[in-house]
Residue, then its C-alpha position, 0 to 999 in steps of 0.5 A: x500500500x506504502x509503495x503505491x501511494x509513493x510511486x513505486x514499482x518493480x520490474x524484472x530485468x537482465x544486467x550485464x555483470x563483468x567481474x574481474x579480479x586480477x593484478x591489473x585491474x579490480x572492478x565489478x560492473x553491472x549494466x541494466x540491459x534495455x533500461x535506464x536507472x534513475x535517482x532513487x531506483x534499486x537493483x537487487x541482482x539474483x545468482x551473481x557470485x559473491x566472489x570471484x577467486x584471484x586470476x579471473x575475470x568473468x562476464x554474463x548476464x544475470x536476473x536482476x530486480x529493479x524497484x523504480x524510485x517513486x516521487x519521494x525517493x527521487x526527492x529524497x535523493x535530490x535533497x541529499x545530492x544537493x547537501x552533499x555537493x554544498x559540503x564541498x564549498x564548506x572549506x575554509x581559510x584563515x590567516x594565522x600568523x606564524x611566530x616570528x623567530x628570534x633573529 
């Protein structure tokens, strides 16, 4: 009921998964197939490995559930983003007089 009021809905999608743990690279990329992820959306992958052994690279396609964020979720993301961005400007510069060394 709450999800309906907030405009949330779920979809089953496919995700291209690229995992690598080698001496050259350590990454995990997940790219949704055919859908656009918007602010407030959440993706839960099913059947994706939690880790792979060192020296391996795996690419696969896994099933996932996309939970579309409603109007409230999008508003929260935008508000949080504004305050996070504003923290970048919270830098102060003060004149500090250094003690004069005795000559």
